[in-house]
N, C-alpha and C positions, 0 to 999 in steps of 0.2 A: 437182896438175896446176893450171898458170896458162895464161893466154893464149888462143889461138884453139884450139878443139878441134873436130874433125870425128867426128861420132858416126855409124857406119855402122850403120843399122837404125832406123826409124821406127816399131817397135812398142812394147809395154808396156816393155820393157828400155830401149830407146833414150830413151823419155820419162824413165823413172826416173833413168838415167845424167844426161841433160840437166838434171833438176831440181837433182841435187847439185852438178853442174858450175856451174851459173847462180848457185847460193848461194856459190860460192867465186869469184865475180866473173870467169867464163870466158866468154869469146864463142863461143857453140855454135852449129854448123851440123849439122842432122840429114839424112842422105841415106838416102832410102827408095826401094828399086827398084820397090815395087809401087805401086799408084794409092791406096792408104788408108793414112793415118797411125793411129797407135794401134790397131794389131790386137793382140788379146789383152786389151784393156780394153774394159769394157762401154762401149757406143757414146756414150751420154750423158756418162759420166765422161770418155771420151777426148776429147770434143769441149772440155770445160771445161778439161782438161789442156792442149790444144793450144793453146787461147787464152791461158791462163796463161802458158805457155812463150812465145808468140808476143810476149806484152805484156811479158815480161822480155827480149826481144831475139833469142830463138833464131830462126834461119833455117831454113826447111824446103824440102827439094828432094824432091818426089815424082816418081814414074816416071824416076828419074835412075839412069844406068847408069855404072858406073865404068869409064873407058877407060883411065886410067893414073895412077900415082903417081910422081912425080919430084921427088925431094928432099923438100921440105915442101909440095908442091902437089898436091892431088887434083884430077884433072881428070874431069869428068862429062859425059856426053851428056843434056842435059834432055828433058823430054817433048815439046819442039818439035824436037828433033834437033840443037839448038845446043849446042857445048861451052863449058862453064864452067870455070874454074879457081878452086877455093877452097884458098887459103892455110891452114895449119895448123900448130901447134907440137906437138899431140898427136892421135893418130888413136886413135879407140875403136871395137871391134867389139862392137856390142851387137845381135847377130843372133839372131833365135829359136833356142831350143834344142830337141833333140829327145830324148824320153825313152830311158833304157837299160832295155828290158824283158827283157834276157837271163835275169834272175833269176828273173822272174815266168814266162817262158817255159820255164825248166827245171824249175819246180814243177808244171806241169800233168800230170796223169796220176799225182800223188803219192797215198799212202794216207790223205789227210786233205782237208777242204774248203777250196778256194781261192776267196776272194771278192775282186774286184777293184771298187775304187770309180772314180767318174767319169774320164775322162781328165784326168790334171794338167796337160797342156800347154795348157790354155785357162783361163787366169787369170780370165776374164770370168765363169767359171762357179764360182767359189769357193763362193758361198752354196749352190748346188746340190750341190757335191761335199762341203760340210760336213754338209748334211741327209743326204745318202746315207751318208756316213761314220758319222754319228751312229746312223741307222737299223740299219747293218750291226753297229756296236758293240752296241747292244741286244739285237739278234738273237743274238749270240754269248752 
């Protein structure tokens, strides 16, 4: 991937994608619909990453709603209600993921003990999840 890249999603996934793209000399714009950048990242780390990415030329659009995509132009409505057009060569969807719990749900009520560890959809809680998982492992 080279050139101009529009990354849809300014959470932990978008930050990681942007980091890789910038290392490959891409010009990156991150478009986030919400008001907060770096969701899913511990706040202090998220601020450091955001500043690093901004220093590398990444452009951030917060509270930006996609109004249309025409050819290689992404039109957004910014937080002031003005439309902006962002040209791109590549469009990356780096939106938050949702866990697939159907297997866990199907195991409830089985004839064995089912232990669930912290919600894995919150990367900022890795340390807590690690500690909880270690404790459960020792218990077993």
